[in-house]
N, C-alpha and C positions, 0 to 999 in steps of 0.2 A: 639448138637454134630453133626459133619458132618458125612454123610453116603455115601459110595461109590455108584456110579451109577451102577445098576445091569448089569452084563456082557451080559445078554440076551437082553438088550435094544438096538434096532437098530438105535435109534435117538441120535445123538451127537450134542450138541450146542457149537458154537464157538463165541468168540469175536475177531474181526479183527480191528487192529489199531496200534497206536504208543504210547508208554509210554513217550518217549522223541522225540522232533522234529528232532533230528539228528540221529535217529536210523531207521532201516528198519521196514516196516509194519510186524507185527507178528500176528499169529493166536493162541488164548489162549483157550484151551479146558475147558469147564465147567464140571469138573469131580467129584465134591462133591456138596452136598446140605445141608445146605445153603452154598453158595460160596460168601465169604465176600470180599468187595472191600474197600480200604482205604489207607491212608498214613502210618498207623502204621505197624511196622514189625509184622509178624505173620498172617496177613490177607492172604486169598487165592490169591488175586491179590493186590500187593503193588504198589501204584503209588506215586512216590516221586515228588509231585507237591504241592506247598503251597496252591493252591486253593482247594485241596481235603482234606476233614476232616479225622481225624485219623481212625475212623470207619464210612465210608461214606454211603455204601449201601450194599445190599446183593441180590444175585440171587438164586432163589428157583426152583428146578426141581420137577415137579409133573406129573407122567404118560406121560413123553415125552414132556410136555409143560414147558416153562421157564417163570418165573415171576421175576420182579425186584421190590425191595422195598427200599425206602430211609430210612436211619437210623438217621434222624434228623440232616442231614449235614447242614453246614453253607451256602454253595453256591448251594445246590440243586442237584437233579438228574432229568434228562430230557429224554423223549422218543419222538423222532421225533420233537425236539425243544420245547416240552411242559413240564413244570415242573410237576412232579407227587407228590401227597400227600398220595396216597394209592397204594397198590401193583398193578402192571400193567403187564398184559400178553403180552409177546413179540411175534412178527411174524418174519418170515425170512425176512431179509433186513431192519428191524427197526434200527434206530440210537439211541444208548444209550449213554448219556453224563453225566459223573461224573464231576461236576463243569466245568472246561475248557477242559477236556479230552474226546474225542469222539471216540466211537467204533461202528462198525456195527455188529449186531447180525445175525448169520446165522446158519442154521441147516444142518448137514451132515448126509445123510442116505445111506443105502446100495443100494437103488434104486435111479437112477438119473432121474429127470424130468426137463422139460424146465421152467426156471424162468427168461428168458432174459428180458421180459418187466418189471417185478417187480424189478429185479436187477438194470436195467437202471434207473428206477425212484428213487430207493434208492441211487444210486450213485449221481444223480443230487441233491437230498436233502442233502446228505453229503457234497457235494461241496459248496452248499450255506451256510450251517452252518459253515464250515471251512473258507469260504471267508471273513466273518466278522472278524475273528481272523487274517487272512492274512492282511487285510487292517488296522486294528487298531494297530496291533503289527509290521506291515511292515515285516512280517515273510518270506522274500524272501532270496534265497541263490544263489547269482550270480556265474555262472561258466564261465570259460574263454577258448577260443579256439584259437590256434596260427594262425596268418596271416604272411605269409612269402614274402620276396622279390623274385620275379620270377627269376631274374637273378642268385641269389646266394643261394637261399633256406634258407637264414638267417632269423630268426624271427624278424619281424619289428613291431609287436604288437599283440593284442589279440582281439577277439570279445567276448562280454559278452552275455551269454544266460541266460534268466530269469528262475530260478528254485525255488521250494519251497519244504520244507520237510514235509509240512502238509499233512496228509493222505487224499487222494482224490483230491489234488491240486498240484501234483508234477511236472506237465508239463505246459508249456505256454498255450497249447490248453485248458487244464482243467481250468486254471486260467481265461483265457479270455472268455471261455464259461460261467462260473459263472458270470463274470463281465457283460456280454451281457444281462443276465436276469435282472440285476439291473441297466442297463444303466450306468455302471461305467468303461467302457473300457478306457476312457481318463484318469481318475484318477488312475487306475491301471498302465497305461503306465507311468505316471509321477512318481509314486512310484518306479517302476522298474528302471527308469532312475536315480533318485536321489540316491537310495540305491546302484545301480551299481557303480556310480561315487564315492560314499562315501567309499564303500568297496574296490574299486580299488586304493585307496589312497596309500597303501604301495608299489604299483608298480612304484611310482615316481610322484612328484608334477608336473613335466612338461610333463607327459605322454600325448600321443595323444589318445583321447577317442572318439569312434564313438558311439553315443546313438541314438536309434531309436524312432519313433513315431507310434502311432496308427492312422489309417485313420480318426477316430472320432475327433481327435484333430484338424484336418484341418478345421473343422466347427467352431472352437473357437480360432482363431489366437491370440487373446489377452491373453487367458489363456496359450496357448502354449508359447508365448513370456515371460510371467511372470515366468513360470516354468524353462525356459532356463536361465533367469536372476538369479534364485535361484541356478542353477548349477554353473554359473559363480562366484557367491558369495562364494559358497562352495569351489571351487577350482580355484582361480584367475589365477594360472599359467598353468593350464591344457590346452592343445590344443584340444578343443572340436570340433567334427564334428557331425552334425545332419543328421541322415538317414531318408529318406522318401520313402515309397514304390512307385514304378513307377506308379502304378494304381491310386495313390492319387494325382499325379501331373497333374491336369486337367485344371487349370486356370492360364494363363500366368501372368495376373495382380497380382493375389494373390501371386504367386511364386516370382515375382519381389519384392513385398513388404516384403515378408518373407526374401528374400535374403539380402535386405538392412538392415533389423533388425538384421540378423545374423552377417553381416559385422560390425555393430555398436558394437556388443558384442564380436567381434573377434571369431566367431564360423563359422566353415566351413559347407559345404553342400554336401551330398551324396544322390544319387538315388539308391534304393535297388531293387533287383530282376528284373533287366532290361531284357526284353524278355519273362517274365512269361506270359504276356497277350498282350495287345496292346502296342507296343513300342511307347513311347511319344517322337517322333523325333523332333516335332516342339518345345516342351518345352525344349528339350535337347539343341537345338540351341539358343532359345530365352533366356533361363535362365540356362546356363551351370553350372553343379555342379563341385565340386572339385574332386569327385570320382564317378565312376559308377560301381556298382556291378552286374556282369552278372549272370543271373539265372542259377541254377544248371542244368536245362534241356538243356541249350545251350552247356554245356561242358561235360555232362555225356556221357561216351563211345565215345568221339569225335575221338579217335584213330581208331574206327571201322566205322566212318562215311565216306560217299563218298568224293571224292576230291572236288566236287562242294560245299558240305556243309562246309567243312573245309575252303575253300576259302571264302565263305560267312562270316564265323565267323571272319576270318582274316580281311576282308574288314570293318566289323563293328568295330573291335578293332582299326584299323587304323584311321577310321573316328573319333572315340572318342578321340584318342590321338592327332589328328590334331586340335581338338577343345581345346586342353590344359587340357583334363580330364584324370585322372589316371584310367586305366582299371583293374578291379579285378575279377578274376574267382573264383566262389564259388563252393563248393562240389567236389573238386578233391580228389579221393579216390585211384587212381592207378598211378603208375609211368608213364605209357603210356599216360594217360590223361595229366599229368603234362608236358611231353615232347612236345606234340602237342600244348598245350596252351602257352608254352614258345616260340615255333616257330612262332606262329601267332602274338606274340607281347604283351601279357598281362604284366602289371607292377607288380601286386601282385596276390597272390593265397591263398586259405584256403581250408580245408577239412580234412578228417580223415587221409590222407597220411601224414600230418604234425602234427597231434595231435588231440585227442578227447577233448570235453569240460571237464574241471576239475576245482577244486577249485584253487584259485590263488597261494596257497602255493606249488602246484604241479610244477609250473614253476619258482619258486623262484631261484635266483642266488645271490651269495655274492655281497655286496656293495664293491665298490672300496676301501673305507676307513675303512672297517670293516673286522674282521676275517671271515673265511669261516664257517658261522653258519647257512647257508640255507636261509637267508633273501634275499630280492630282490628289486632292483629298475631298471626298464627298460621301454623303450618306449612301449606304449600300445594303441591298437585300440579296442574300445568297442562298441558293438551294442546290442540292446535288440530285440530278435527275437520273433515273435508271433507264 
């Protein structure tokens, strides 16, 4: 029989995590003992997931301590990645996994103390456990951000931003930090590209899609080319453009070879974050891309910059356009920034002023040959940000 936690107890245990991938992270208070976990209705924590047994495990409170015990589940109960066969005492920050569902155990007390180092270590461990699920299930959730024509402000496409609903891996930074530990940045980048293109399919078969690379992929050009041919097979009619960070554009010969391979596949080329570090002007001239995306730091608060700086930006834009390259300003958040960037000659723009990243259905418009039911087909620009 469950007993209430005494009101005089100053220690409260919580489980933080997601019951479903498409829901927000929640904190679940352990307020009874035993606290049963399972798929069956009537348990203290019901997890509607086929990998979880009907009565999977239980949590037990004893004098402010929390223990977890497996109840003969099919797929097991794990603490910090290790399957348990006997009751296990939990510590603040431990990762508790019921089959495929992962939670972080934490203690909440009236007195606050510093747990930064322990919490950071637990977050890294959680990310690594979740990363395996991310890769095997391709559990990514592409978001789209509008890109507009500078002259008209009309949407000309979208940029894809890699996201995940997995607890601990919701941002690109978290995903690639975990990938770096396992030396899987290139593989993660390929998955983000493929899933982004696949999930952008409702936006139009002939959409223009910008897909990015990770610098690690430049070390394996054959694998990069193979993954791009996969994209071409997936969407033969899409107008694909490959984005490469300007810092990765270091070898003219390699870039020429890549450019030739892209031309053979009818894939365009873009250099991203121009001006973020050392501007690759030689490569820009020797192997000109179809698009050049100017880094946010070049356009942020440009309306407040000196006349000399605005003139310098205008000269760079004009040089790019003289080479037959389309200039795109990233990170525009204010109308004043837009006006200056328009005056200096940018072709395209993106930023919060025109829309925040969101699921593709957010931007859906009716098809021309269909009733107004919220579906959409329109030209799309897609990129995977790190």
